[in-house]
N, C-alpha and C positions, 0 to 999 in steps of 0.2 A: 567571728561565726562566719560562715560561707556555704550560700547556699546554692548549689546547684544538683542536678541528676547521676544517679546511682544506679542504673538498669534504668528499672521502670520507677525508683523511689525517689523524691525531692529530698535534699540533705541539708539538713540549716543545725548543724555542731560542730563544735571547736574539732581541732582534727587528731588523728591518732598522732601523728608527726608531725611538728613545725619546723622547717628547716628555714634557717634563716642565716642569709651571708654565710655558705658553709664554702671552705676555700679547702684546697690541700694541694701539696707541693712537696715532690719529692725532690731528693737532691742524690745529683749522679753525675759523682766525682763531682765537677766544678759547676754542671750546670744547673740549673733548678727549674724541674718540671711541674709546670700549673696544672693539674688535674682538673683542677676543680677549681672558679673565679668567681665567686661569691652567689653560690644558687639559693634562690628563694625557693619555697617550695611547702605545701600544706600534702597531706597525704590521709585519707578519712578509713574509718573500720568498714572493712567491709568493699573494701573498691581494687578492682581489676583496675592494676595500669601495666600498661606497655609502654617502655623507653628503646627510644630508636635513634638513631645517630651515627656517623663512620666510628671505626674505632679509634680509640685516642680523644675520643670527646665529654669524656667523663662519666659514663652511666655505671661502668663495673665498678667504679672506684666510688658510686654515691654509695651502688649496691653493698660495696662490704662495711662501708661505713652504717647504714643501716641493722643490716648483720652484727655492727660488733666486732667484726673482722681487724676494721682499720679507726684509728682515730681521726677525727682532721683538724688541719694546722692551725685554721681559724674561723671563727662564726660556731654556728651554736644544731645540734639537731636536738630536739624534745619528743623524747616519746611517754606519754601522756604525762606530761611536766614534766619529766627528769631527762634531765640533762647529758645524755649518752657519754657527751667529753668527761664528765664525775667518776666517771665509776672508776673504782680499781678493778685491777684482773678477775680479781674472785668473782666483784657481782657481775663485772664483762660478762664473763665464762656462765656465769648463772642464767644472766639476760640471752646469750645464744643456748644456749640447754632448753629452757624454759619457754622460749618465746618462739625462737627464730626455726624452721624449716629452710633448708633449702636444697634446688635443684641446679647442676651442674651440665654443662653442655654434654663430658664426661662422666658415665655410670658411676664409679669407682665403689663398683660390687664387692666381695670377698669373694674368689671364686669359689675356695672351699664352703662354703656356706649356701642355703636354698633360699631360694627367696624369700622364704616365711623366716628364717635365719639372721637372712641381714636385713629386716626390716625389724625384729627383734633385739635388734644391737641398741636401736634408740628406745624402743618400748622399757627397756630395763634402767635406764637411766637419768626419766620423768614421771611427774608425778600424779599424773592422772592421762595415761596414753586411751588410745585405739588399741586394739587387740588387731597383732599381726595379719590376723583372719580377717578383720574389719575393713584394715587398711589398704592390702591386697585384693578384695570384694571390693571398695568403692571406686579402682582404677581396673578391672576388668579381669583380676588376675584369681579367682578362685580357685580355679583349676589347674593355677602352674605354681601353687606355693613351695608345694615339693621337689622343684625342679631349679636344677642348680645354673649359675649364670652360663654356662658353655651349652645348656641345652636351650636357652630362649633367645629367640629375636631380638637385634637390637632396639627395636620400639618395644617389647615385653621387658627387656630390662631397664630403659629408662622410665616405664611404670613401674616396674619396683624401686627405681629412686624416690619417685614421688610417692607412691607409698611410704617408703620410710621418710622422707621430710614431715606427711601427711600424720605422719601416727603419731607423732608427740602434741597434736592437736593445737598447731599454733598458732598465736594472732595473728603473725607475719609469715606469708609466704616468698620469700627471695628467688625466680628464676633464671637464670644465667645462663642463654642461649639456650634453651632446652630442646628445640630441635634441630641446629648445628645441624649435628652426626646422621642425620635422618633424611630418607628424602621426602616428597610430598601427601604418600598416601599415612606412612607411619605418624607421621609429624601431625599431623591432623587426631591419628586415635592418641599420641602425647598430650596435645591442646585439647581434648576433649578431657581427657583425666585430670588435667592440671582445674581446668573449668569446672569438673562437676564437682573434684574434692573439692576448691573455694566456695562455692556456692553450700555445699550441706556444713562446712566448719563454718559459714562466714570469714574466712581470713581477708589479711588483707595481702594483697600479690601485687607482688612487682616483678615485671617477665621484660627480660631485654631478649633483645631481636634486632637482626640486621633486615628481616624480613617483612615489608612494609605492607605486604598484604596480611600477615600477624595483628594488625594495628586493631582490627577493625571487630574484635573481640573485646576489646579493653571499654570497662567507662570513660578511660580518657588518656591518652597518648601522650607524650613530652619526647620533645623533641631535642636534643642536645646537637652543642655545635662549639668546638673549642672553648670546652670544659662551662660552657653555658648552655643557660638554656634557649634557645633560641625561637619555640614554640608551643603550646599548648592547646590539642585539639578535644573538643568533648564529642564522644560521641553518643548522640541521641535513639540511636536505632543499634543496638549491639547486635553484633553476629555473631551465631554460634559455630565450633570449630568445623563440623559436619560441612556450612555452606562456604568457607576456604576450598582454595587454590590456588597454588602458584606453580 
């Protein structure tokens, strides 16, 4: 059991994720690329974590393993006590579908579908979703739901992607550089949408960024270097996305 602050609340409970001695090695011809080198980390329910570090430091590899998109070479990732590495493909698919929401740097919307229809693709495959209208309303797009992606700005398209991710009411929201293709003002609006959705749904949110200014919105900042965690910082005073600038 570990005690520290999540937002204004002290937590003293078992972790949602318990990551122990996690390694990942990719074989590239005769070269072994060590993406993760014995990572140990606990993540808690309702926590907002920002991962920082240079390209190739292991951030995205960890995110992909947490999301069930990849499996570790060694070590364990326990989710509510279940070792993700022991899941077969069917159970891993069910885990991704029911538990994980993803937001990527690029929006990956279907051009021929409206915003509402893009979100509805997710709501049709899970057991207890938000309605597309509710999800889009949560990210401030209630008045844009019948627009096609080509009729939306980049920031609006990314907010549709956030709505699509949260519509399944995921326990975990994984965001890989969600503001990387956006300017500062638009990126802040997207971060506001992620913060608001995380708060309302009590998701455990893990967000990757190269932008250190974004670190202030998190409960904790996890710094990566060369496949290892180099530093963990706890934010005793989280900032809202509106307070950021870069």
